[in-house]
Jmol script that loads the backbone (N, CA, C; Angstrom):
load data "model"
ATOM      1  N   UNK A   1     -10.608  -8.771 -22.827  1.00  0.00           N
ATOM      2  CA  UNK A   1      -9.957  -7.517 -22.554  1.00  0.00           C
ATOM      3  C   UNK A   1      -8.892  -7.686 -21.532  1.00  0.00           C
ATOM      4  N   UNK A   2      -7.638  -7.290 -21.748  1.00  0.00           N
ATOM      5  CA  UNK A   2      -6.610  -7.426 -20.853  1.00  0.00           C
ATOM      6  C   UNK A   2      -6.386  -6.088 -20.034  1.00  0.00           C
ATOM      7  N   UNK A   3      -5.991  -6.269 -18.819  1.00  0.00           N
ATOM      8  CA  UNK A   3      -5.702  -5.114 -18.015  1.00  0.00           C
ATOM      9  C   UNK A   3      -4.265  -4.907 -17.948  1.00  0.00           C
ATOM     10  N   UNK A   4      -3.793  -3.664 -18.158  1.00  0.00           N
ATOM     11  CA  UNK A   4      -2.414  -3.317 -18.014  1.00  0.00           C
ATOM     12  C   UNK A   4      -2.124  -3.071 -16.543  1.00  0.00           C
ATOM     13  N   UNK A   5      -1.111  -3.825 -16.094  1.00  0.00           N
ATOM     14  CA  UNK A   5      -0.725  -3.751 -14.690  1.00  0.00           C
ATOM     15  C   UNK A   5       0.100  -2.448 -14.489  1.00  0.00           C
ATOM     16  N   UNK A   6      -0.178  -1.828 -13.317  1.00  0.00           N
ATOM     17  CA  UNK A   6       0.637  -0.643 -13.031  1.00  0.00           C
ATOM     18  C   UNK A   6       2.085  -0.939 -12.748  1.00  0.00           C
ATOM     19  N   UNK A   7       3.015  -0.068 -13.151  1.00  0.00           N
ATOM     20  CA  UNK A   7       4.426  -0.297 -12.936  1.00  0.00           C
ATOM     21  C   UNK A   7       4.762   0.076 -11.498  1.00  0.00           C
ATOM     22  N   UNK A   8       5.934  -0.172 -11.056  1.00  0.00           N
ATOM     23  CA  UNK A   8       6.333   0.017  -9.660  1.00  0.00           C
ATOM     24  C   UNK A   8       6.221   1.512  -9.275  1.00  0.00           C
ATOM     25  N   UNK A   9       6.529   2.429 -10.152  1.00  0.00           N
ATOM     26  CA  UNK A   9       6.440   3.830  -9.868  1.00  0.00           C
ATOM     27  C   UNK A   9       4.986   4.252  -9.590  1.00  0.00           C
ATOM     28  N   UNK A  10       4.139   3.764 -10.447  1.00  0.00           N
ATOM     29  CA  UNK A  10       2.713   4.091 -10.193  1.00  0.00           C
ATOM     30  C   UNK A  10       2.147   3.490  -8.879  1.00  0.00           C
ATOM     31  N   UNK A  11       2.604   2.276  -8.626  1.00  0.00           N
ATOM     32  CA  UNK A  11       2.262   1.647  -7.312  1.00  0.00           C
ATOM     33  C   UNK A  11       2.799   2.461  -6.183  1.00  0.00           C
ATOM     34  N   UNK A  12       4.048   2.930  -6.271  1.00  0.00           N
ATOM     35  CA  UNK A  12       4.657   3.704  -5.242  1.00  0.00           C
ATOM     36  C   UNK A  12       3.801   4.999  -4.964  1.00  0.00           C
ATOM     37  N   UNK A  13       3.515   5.714  -6.004  1.00  0.00           N
ATOM     38  CA  UNK A  13       2.757   6.995  -5.866  1.00  0.00           C
ATOM     39  C   UNK A  13       1.406   6.660  -5.259  1.00  0.00           C
ATOM     40  N   UNK A  14       0.758   5.605  -5.630  1.00  0.00           N
ATOM     41  CA  UNK A  14      -0.600   5.267  -5.181  1.00  0.00           C
ATOM     42  C   UNK A  14      -0.554   4.867  -3.754  1.00  0.00           C
ATOM     43  N   UNK A  15       0.403   4.034  -3.332  1.00  0.00           N
ATOM     44  CA  UNK A  15       0.484   3.497  -1.967  1.00  0.00           C
ATOM     45  C   UNK A  15       0.795   4.695  -1.001  1.00  0.00           C
ATOM     46  N   UNK A  16       1.760   5.542  -1.491  1.00  0.00           N
ATOM     47  CA  UNK A  16       2.111   6.677  -0.626  1.00  0.00           C
ATOM     48  C   UNK A  16       0.931   7.673  -0.502  1.00  0.00           C
ATOM     49  N   UNK A  17       0.215   7.921  -1.563  1.00  0.00           N
ATOM     50  CA  UNK A  17      -0.932   8.811  -1.397  1.00  0.00           C
ATOM     51  C   UNK A  17      -1.998   8.267  -0.516  1.00  0.00           C
ATOM     52  N   UNK A  18      -2.245   6.946  -0.632  1.00  0.00           N
ATOM     53  CA  UNK A  18      -3.241   6.287   0.219  1.00  0.00           C
ATOM     54  C   UNK A  18      -2.810   6.332   1.668  1.00  0.00           C
ATOM     55  N   UNK A  19      -1.565   5.987   1.950  1.00  0.00           N
ATOM     56  CA  UNK A  19      -1.078   6.046   3.367  1.00  0.00           C
ATOM     57  C   UNK A  19      -1.180   7.475   3.857  1.00  0.00           C
ATOM     58  N   UNK A  20      -0.788   8.464   3.052  1.00  0.00           N
ATOM     59  CA  UNK A  20      -0.857   9.904   3.490  1.00  0.00           C
ATOM     60  C   UNK A  20      -2.269  10.235   3.880  1.00  0.00           C
ATOM     61  N   UNK A  21      -3.247   9.788   3.106  1.00  0.00           N
ATOM     62  CA  UNK A  21      -4.631  10.131   3.365  1.00  0.00           C
ATOM     63  C   UNK A  21      -5.099   9.520   4.648  1.00  0.00           C
ATOM     64  N   UNK A  22      -4.725   8.210   4.868  1.00  0.00           N
ATOM     65  CA  UNK A  22      -5.092   7.524   6.067  1.00  0.00           C
ATOM     66  C   UNK A  22      -4.504   8.155   7.348  1.00  0.00           C
ATOM     67  N   UNK A  23      -3.177   8.504   7.246  1.00  0.00           N
ATOM     68  CA  UNK A  23      -2.463   9.099   8.372  1.00  0.00           C
ATOM     69  C   UNK A  23      -2.647  10.615   8.482  1.00  0.00           C
ATOM     70  N   UNK A  24      -3.272  11.185   7.519  1.00  0.00           N
ATOM     71  CA  UNK A  24      -3.531  12.665   7.451  1.00  0.00           C
ATOM     72  C   UNK A  24      -2.183  13.418   7.550  1.00  0.00           C
ATOM     73  N   UNK A  25      -1.220  13.016   6.658  1.00  0.00           N
ATOM     74  CA  UNK A  25       0.076  13.708   6.545  1.00  0.00           C
ATOM     75  C   UNK A  25       0.294  14.033   5.120  1.00  0.00           C
ATOM     76  N   UNK A  26       1.293  14.818   4.816  1.00  0.00           N
ATOM     77  CA  UNK A  26       1.746  15.151   3.506  1.00  0.00           C
ATOM     78  C   UNK A  26       2.422  13.952   2.844  1.00  0.00           C
ATOM     79  N   UNK A  27       2.012  13.568   1.707  1.00  0.00           N
ATOM     80  CA  UNK A  27       2.608  12.482   0.995  1.00  0.00           C
ATOM     81  C   UNK A  27       4.124  12.620   0.739  1.00  0.00           C
ATOM     82  N   UNK A  28       4.594  13.906   0.594  1.00  0.00           N
ATOM     83  CA  UNK A  28       5.958  14.139   0.412  1.00  0.00           C
ATOM     84  C   UNK A  28       6.802  13.889   1.672  1.00  0.00           C
ATOM     85  N   UNK A  29       6.151  13.723   2.829  1.00  0.00           N
ATOM     86  CA  UNK A  29       6.910  13.410   4.027  1.00  0.00           C
ATOM     87  C   UNK A  29       7.098  11.885   4.237  1.00  0.00           C
ATOM     88  N   UNK A  30       6.615  11.065   3.297  1.00  0.00           N
ATOM     89  CA  UNK A  30       6.711   9.629   3.454  1.00  0.00           C
ATOM     90  C   UNK A  30       7.751   9.108   2.458  1.00  0.00           C
ATOM     91  N   UNK A  31       8.624   8.253   2.990  1.00  0.00           N
ATOM     92  CA  UNK A  31       9.576   7.563   2.151  1.00  0.00           C
ATOM     93  C   UNK A  31       9.451   6.049   2.259  1.00  0.00           C
ATOM     94  N   UNK A  32      10.033   5.357   1.264  1.00  0.00           N
ATOM     95  CA  UNK A  32       9.873   3.858   1.259  1.00  0.00           C
ATOM     96  C   UNK A  32      10.546   3.202   2.390  1.00  0.00           C
ATOM     97  N   UNK A  33      11.553   3.816   2.999  1.00  0.00           N
ATOM     98  CA  UNK A  33      12.262   3.181   4.132  1.00  0.00           C
ATOM     99  C   UNK A  33      11.660   3.389   5.493  1.00  0.00           C
ATOM    100  N   UNK A  34      10.554   4.169   5.515  1.00  0.00           N
ATOM    101  CA  UNK A  34       9.997   4.411   6.834  1.00  0.00           C
ATOM    102  C   UNK A  34       9.156   3.214   7.338  1.00  0.00           C
ATOM    103  N   UNK A  35       9.327   2.981   8.609  1.00  0.00           N
ATOM    104  CA  UNK A  35       8.582   1.959   9.337  1.00  0.00           C
ATOM    105  C   UNK A  35       7.188   2.486   9.623  1.00  0.00           C
ATOM    106  N   UNK A  36       6.147   1.682   9.484  1.00  0.00           N
ATOM    107  CA  UNK A  36       4.747   2.165   9.792  1.00  0.00           C
ATOM    108  C   UNK A  36       4.638   2.602  11.194  1.00  0.00           C
ATOM    109  N   UNK A  37       4.953   1.731  12.128  1.00  0.00           N
ATOM    110  CA  UNK A  37       4.689   2.086  13.553  1.00  0.00           C
ATOM    111  C   UNK A  37       5.740   3.002  14.098  1.00  0.00           C
ATOM    112  N   UNK A  38       6.993   2.721  13.942  1.00  0.00           N
ATOM    113  CA  UNK A  38       8.021   3.510  14.556  1.00  0.00           C
ATOM    114  C   UNK A  38       8.243   4.834  13.951  1.00  0.00           C
ATOM    115  N   UNK A  39       8.224   4.989  12.672  1.00  0.00           N
ATOM    116  CA  UNK A  39       8.460   6.290  11.966  1.00  0.00           C
ATOM    117  C   UNK A  39       7.184   7.082  11.701  1.00  0.00           C
ATOM    118  N   UNK A  40       6.151   6.388  11.319  1.00  0.00           N
ATOM    119  CA  UNK A  40       4.932   7.069  10.848  1.00  0.00           C
ATOM    120  C   UNK A  40       3.853   7.079  11.981  1.00  0.00           C
ATOM    121  N   UNK A  41       4.094   6.407  13.098  1.00  0.00           N
ATOM    122  CA  UNK A  41       3.153   6.383  14.187  1.00  0.00           C
ATOM    123  C   UNK A  41       1.821   5.815  13.832  1.00  0.00           C
ATOM    124  N   UNK A  42       1.840   4.819  12.906  1.00  0.00           N
ATOM    125  CA  UNK A  42       0.594   4.209  12.498  1.00  0.00           C
ATOM    126  C   UNK A  42       0.199   3.098  13.491  1.00  0.00           C
ATOM    127  N   UNK A  43      -0.995   3.096  13.895  1.00  0.00           N
ATOM    128  CA  UNK A  43      -1.457   2.037  14.885  1.00  0.00           C
ATOM    129  C   UNK A  43      -2.198   1.039  14.041  1.00  0.00           C
ATOM    130  N   UNK A  44      -2.658  -0.014  14.731  1.00  0.00           N
ATOM    131  CA  UNK A  44      -3.325  -1.132  13.994  1.00  0.00           C
ATOM    132  C   UNK A  44      -4.561  -0.748  13.267  1.00  0.00           C
ATOM    133  N   UNK A  45      -5.321   0.215  13.746  1.00  0.00           N
ATOM    134  CA  UNK A  45      -6.541   0.707  13.012  1.00  0.00           C
ATOM    135  C   UNK A  45      -6.066   1.421  11.761  1.00  0.00           C
ATOM    136  N   UNK A  46      -5.035   2.218  11.819  1.00  0.00           N
ATOM    137  CA  UNK A  46      -4.546   2.838  10.633  1.00  0.00           C
ATOM    138  C   UNK A  46      -4.188   1.829   9.557  1.00  0.00           C
ATOM    139  N   UNK A  47      -3.486   0.722   9.987  1.00  0.00           N
ATOM    140  CA  UNK A  47      -3.011  -0.303   9.035  1.00  0.00           C
ATOM    141  C   UNK A  47      -4.124  -1.066   8.445  1.00  0.00           C
ATOM    142  N   UNK A  48      -5.192  -1.299   9.195  1.00  0.00           N
ATOM    143  CA  UNK A  48      -6.403  -1.972   8.633  1.00  0.00           C
ATOM    144  C   UNK A  48      -7.036  -1.117   7.622  1.00  0.00           C
ATOM    145  N   UNK A  49      -7.191   0.142   7.940  1.00  0.00           N
ATOM    146  CA  UNK A  49      -7.798   1.113   7.005  1.00  0.00           C
ATOM    147  C   UNK A  49      -6.932   1.283   5.722  1.00  0.00           C
ATOM    148  N   UNK A  50      -5.627   1.330   5.915  1.00  0.00           N
ATOM    149  CA  UNK A  50      -4.754   1.412   4.786  1.00  0.00           C
ATOM    150  C   UNK A  50      -4.859   0.159   3.918  1.00  0.00           C
ATOM    151  N   UNK A  51      -4.898  -1.017   4.534  1.00  0.00           N
ATOM    152  CA  UNK A  51      -5.042  -2.284   3.734  1.00  0.00           C
ATOM    153  C   UNK A  51      -6.317  -2.249   2.907  1.00  0.00           C
ATOM    154  N   UNK A  52      -7.409  -1.819   3.643  1.00  0.00           N
ATOM    155  CA  UNK A  52      -8.734  -1.735   2.927  1.00  0.00           C
ATOM    156  C   UNK A  52      -8.627  -0.827   1.733  1.00  0.00           C
ATOM    157  N   UNK A  53      -8.017   0.341   1.875  1.00  0.00           N
ATOM    158  CA  UNK A  53      -7.970   1.283   0.853  1.00  0.00           C
ATOM    159  C   UNK A  53      -7.059   0.810  -0.345  1.00  0.00           C
ATOM    160  N   UNK A  54      -5.987   0.078   0.022  1.00  0.00           N
ATOM    161  CA  UNK A  54      -5.136  -0.504  -0.998  1.00  0.00           C
ATOM    162  C   UNK A  54      -5.872  -1.507  -1.763  1.00  0.00           C
ATOM    163  N   UNK A  55      -6.587  -2.358  -1.132  1.00  0.00           N
ATOM    164  CA  UNK A  55      -7.475  -3.344  -1.823  1.00  0.00           C
ATOM    165  C   UNK A  55      -8.448  -2.688  -2.715  1.00  0.00           C
ATOM    166  N   UNK A  56      -9.069  -1.655  -2.220  1.00  0.00           N
ATOM    167  CA  UNK A  56     -10.166  -0.983  -3.047  1.00  0.00           C
ATOM    168  C   UNK A  56      -9.546  -0.347  -4.299  1.00  0.00           C
ATOM    169  N   UNK A  57      -8.437   0.365  -4.051  1.00  0.00           N
ATOM    170  CA  UNK A  57      -7.831   1.054  -5.219  1.00  0.00           C
ATOM    171  C   UNK A  57      -7.288   0.160  -6.231  1.00  0.00           C
ATOM    172  N   UNK A  58      -6.544  -0.862  -5.839  1.00  0.00           N
ATOM    173  CA  UNK A  58      -5.923  -1.761  -6.771  1.00  0.00           C
ATOM    174  C   UNK A  58      -6.963  -2.722  -7.393  1.00  0.00           C
ATOM    175  N   UNK A  59      -8.003  -2.963  -6.721  1.00  0.00           N
ATOM    176  CA  UNK A  59      -9.135  -3.762  -7.379  1.00  0.00           C
ATOM    177  C   UNK A  59      -9.828  -2.938  -8.435  1.00  0.00           C
ATOM    178  N   UNK A  60      -9.935  -1.644  -8.223  1.00  0.00           N
ATOM    179  CA  UNK A  60     -10.519  -0.824  -9.268  1.00  0.00           C
ATOM    180  C   UNK A  60      -9.570  -0.723 -10.544  1.00  0.00           C
ATOM    181  N   UNK A  61      -8.252  -0.716 -10.209  1.00  0.00           N
ATOM    182  CA  UNK A  61      -7.297  -0.653 -11.334  1.00  0.00           C
ATOM    183  C   UNK A  61      -7.164  -2.014 -12.103  1.00  0.00           C
ATOM    184  N   UNK A  62      -7.289  -3.072 -11.394  1.00  0.00           N
ATOM    185  CA  UNK A  62      -6.931  -4.371 -12.025  1.00  0.00           C
ATOM    186  C   UNK A  62      -8.036  -5.364 -12.037  1.00  0.00           C
ATOM    187  N   UNK A  63      -9.148  -5.124 -11.375  1.00  0.00           N
ATOM    188  CA  UNK A  63     -10.257  -6.013 -11.334  1.00  0.00           C
ATOM    189  C   UNK A  63     -10.430  -6.862 -10.041  1.00  0.00           C
ATOM    190  N   UNK A  64      -9.275  -7.254  -9.424  1.00  0.00           N
ATOM    191  CA  UNK A  64      -9.400  -7.949  -8.212  1.00  0.00           C
ATOM    192  C   UNK A  64      -7.986  -7.912  -7.490  1.00  0.00           C
ATOM    193  N   UNK A  65      -8.019  -7.495  -6.206  1.00  0.00           N
ATOM    194  CA  UNK A  65      -6.782  -7.449  -5.462  1.00  0.00           C
ATOM    195  C   UNK A  65      -7.157  -7.525  -3.989  1.00  0.00           C
ATOM    196  N   UNK A  66      -6.453  -8.396  -3.217  1.00  0.00           N
ATOM    197  CA  UNK A  66      -6.673  -8.500  -1.801  1.00  0.00           C
ATOM    198  C   UNK A  66      -5.282  -8.623  -1.120  1.00  0.00           C
ATOM    199  N   UNK A  67      -5.248  -8.150   0.123  1.00  0.00           N
ATOM    200  CA  UNK A  67      -4.118  -8.275   0.974  1.00  0.00           C
ATOM    201  C   UNK A  67      -4.476  -9.285   2.043  1.00  0.00           C
ATOM    202  N   UNK A  68      -3.737 -10.392   2.023  1.00  0.00           N
ATOM    203  CA  UNK A  68      -3.942 -11.406   3.008  1.00  0.00           C
ATOM    204  C   UNK A  68      -3.537 -10.906   4.447  1.00  0.00           C
ATOM    205  N   UNK A  69      -4.306 -11.178   5.428  1.00  0.00           N
ATOM    206  CA  UNK A  69      -4.091 -10.695   6.811  1.00  0.00           C
ATOM    207  C   UNK A  69      -2.692 -11.059   7.279  1.00  0.00           C
ATOM    208  N   UNK A  70      -2.281 -12.356   7.030  1.00  0.00           N
ATOM    209  CA  UNK A  70      -0.965 -12.749   7.423  1.00  0.00           C
ATOM    210  C   UNK A  70       0.137 -11.935   6.704  1.00  0.00           C
ATOM    211  N   UNK A  71      -0.085 -11.673   5.477  1.00  0.00           N
ATOM    212  CA  UNK A  71       0.901 -10.878   4.739  1.00  0.00           C
ATOM    213  C   UNK A  71       0.891  -9.428   5.325  1.00  0.00           C
ATOM    214  N   UNK A  72      -0.239  -8.886   5.638  1.00  0.00           N
ATOM    215  CA  UNK A  72      -0.257  -7.572   6.247  1.00  0.00           C
ATOM    216  C   UNK A  72       0.603  -7.446   7.465  1.00  0.00           C
ATOM    217  N   UNK A  73       0.535  -8.444   8.251  1.00  0.00           N
ATOM    218  CA  UNK A  73       1.319  -8.442   9.504  1.00  0.00           C
ATOM    219  C   UNK A  73       2.868  -8.438   9.271  1.00  0.00           C
ATOM    220  N   UNK A  74       3.263  -8.863   8.084  1.00  0.00           N
ATOM    221  CA  UNK A  74       4.691  -8.945   7.706  1.00  0.00           C
ATOM    222  C   UNK A  74       5.139  -7.600   7.115  1.00  0.00           C
ATOM    223  N   UNK A  75       4.284  -6.774   6.679  1.00  0.00           N
ATOM    224  CA  UNK A  75       4.688  -5.606   6.011  1.00  0.00           C
ATOM    225  C   UNK A  75       5.084  -4.572   7.046  1.00  0.00           C
ATOM    226  N   UNK A  76       6.378  -4.146   7.084  1.00  0.00           N
ATOM    227  CA  UNK A  76       6.853  -3.226   8.106  1.00  0.00           C
ATOM    228  C   UNK A  76       7.164  -1.838   7.580  1.00  0.00           C
ATOM    229  N   UNK A  77       7.457  -1.709   6.328  1.00  0.00           N
ATOM    230  CA  UNK A  77       7.827  -0.388   5.726  1.00  0.00           C
ATOM    231  C   UNK A  77       6.890  -0.128   4.558  1.00  0.00           C
ATOM    232  N   UNK A  78       7.005   1.118   4.108  1.00  0.00           N
ATOM    233  CA  UNK A  78       6.262   1.587   2.999  1.00  0.00           C
ATOM    234  C   UNK A  78       6.808   0.793   1.707  1.00  0.00           C
ATOM    235  N   UNK A  79       8.112   0.679   1.631  1.00  0.00           N
ATOM    236  CA  UNK A  79       8.672  -0.105   0.563  1.00  0.00           C
ATOM    237  C   UNK A  79       8.239  -1.513   0.497  1.00  0.00           C
ATOM    238  N   UNK A  80       8.172  -2.160   1.694  1.00  0.00           N
ATOM    239  CA  UNK A  80       7.615  -3.543   1.751  1.00  0.00           C
ATOM    240  C   UNK A  80       6.247  -3.674   1.061  1.00  0.00           C
ATOM    241  N   UNK A  81       5.423  -2.643   1.397  1.00  0.00           N
ATOM    242  CA  UNK A  81       4.130  -2.646   0.790  1.00  0.00           C
ATOM    243  C   UNK A  81       4.063  -2.445  -0.715  1.00  0.00           C
ATOM    244  N   UNK A  82       4.915  -1.598  -1.230  1.00  0.00           N
ATOM    245  CA  UNK A  82       4.990  -1.357  -2.620  1.00  0.00           C
ATOM    246  C   UNK A  82       5.502  -2.555  -3.344  1.00  0.00           C
ATOM    247  N   UNK A  83       6.532  -3.294  -2.780  1.00  0.00           N
ATOM    248  CA  UNK A  83       7.023  -4.508  -3.318  1.00  0.00           C
ATOM    249  C   UNK A  83       5.961  -5.623  -3.323  1.00  0.00           C
ATOM    250  N   UNK A  84       5.218  -5.689  -2.191  1.00  0.00           N
ATOM    251  CA  UNK A  84       4.157  -6.689  -2.009  1.00  0.00           C
ATOM    252  C   UNK A  84       3.076  -6.451  -3.128  1.00  0.00           C
ATOM    253  N   UNK A  85       2.620  -5.260  -3.322  1.00  0.00           N
ATOM    254  CA  UNK A  85       1.611  -5.003  -4.320  1.00  0.00           C
ATOM    255  C   UNK A  85       2.134  -5.351  -5.702  1.00  0.00           C
ATOM    256  N   UNK A  86       3.321  -4.874  -5.975  1.00  0.00           N
ATOM    257  CA  UNK A  86       3.871  -5.168  -7.302  1.00  0.00           C
ATOM    258  C   UNK A  86       3.926  -6.669  -7.578  1.00  0.00           C
ATOM    259  N   UNK A  87       4.440  -7.436  -6.571  1.00  0.00           N
ATOM    260  CA  UNK A  87       4.560  -8.914  -6.812  1.00  0.00           C
ATOM    261  C   UNK A  87       3.164  -9.544  -6.876  1.00  0.00           C
ATOM    262  N   UNK A  88       2.264  -9.122  -5.952  1.00  0.00           N
ATOM    263  CA  UNK A  88       0.937  -9.739  -5.909  1.00  0.00           C
ATOM    264  C   UNK A  88       0.160  -9.503  -7.167  1.00  0.00           C
ATOM    265  N   UNK A  89       0.310  -8.392  -7.799  1.00  0.00           N
ATOM    266  CA  UNK A  89      -0.427  -8.130  -9.055  1.00  0.00           C
ATOM    267  C   UNK A  89       0.091  -8.930 -10.197  1.00  0.00           C
ATOM    268  N   UNK A  90       1.353  -9.441 -10.084  1.00  0.00           N
ATOM    269  CA  UNK A  90       1.915 -10.228 -11.178  1.00  0.00           C
ATOM    270  C   UNK A  90       1.841 -11.734 -10.967  1.00  0.00           C
ATOM    271  N   UNK A  91       1.134 -12.173  -9.929  1.00  0.00           N
ATOM    272  CA  UNK A  91       1.004 -13.609  -9.639  1.00  0.00           C
ATOM    273  C   UNK A  91      -0.004 -14.259 -10.599  1.00  0.00           C
TER     274      UNK A  91
END
end "model"
wireframe off; spacefill off
backbone 0.3
color backbone group
């Protein structure tokens, strides 16, 4: 049985909704260009929780998905994360 991978738009909506839930903000207030720390006031605990939720959600969708800790440190914007998830799912 093959799994259909989510397209970039689906990943964008999912990542944004997940981040909004973690930060307790309206998803409509989040854009791809926003920096996690500077624009969204996310601290390291928020980012760890966000990473965990992204792993959980995309694992449910695709069967297995993890965010490497080193990669997490390199993700600075919402768009970076969307692009990372999109690319990682296609490896």
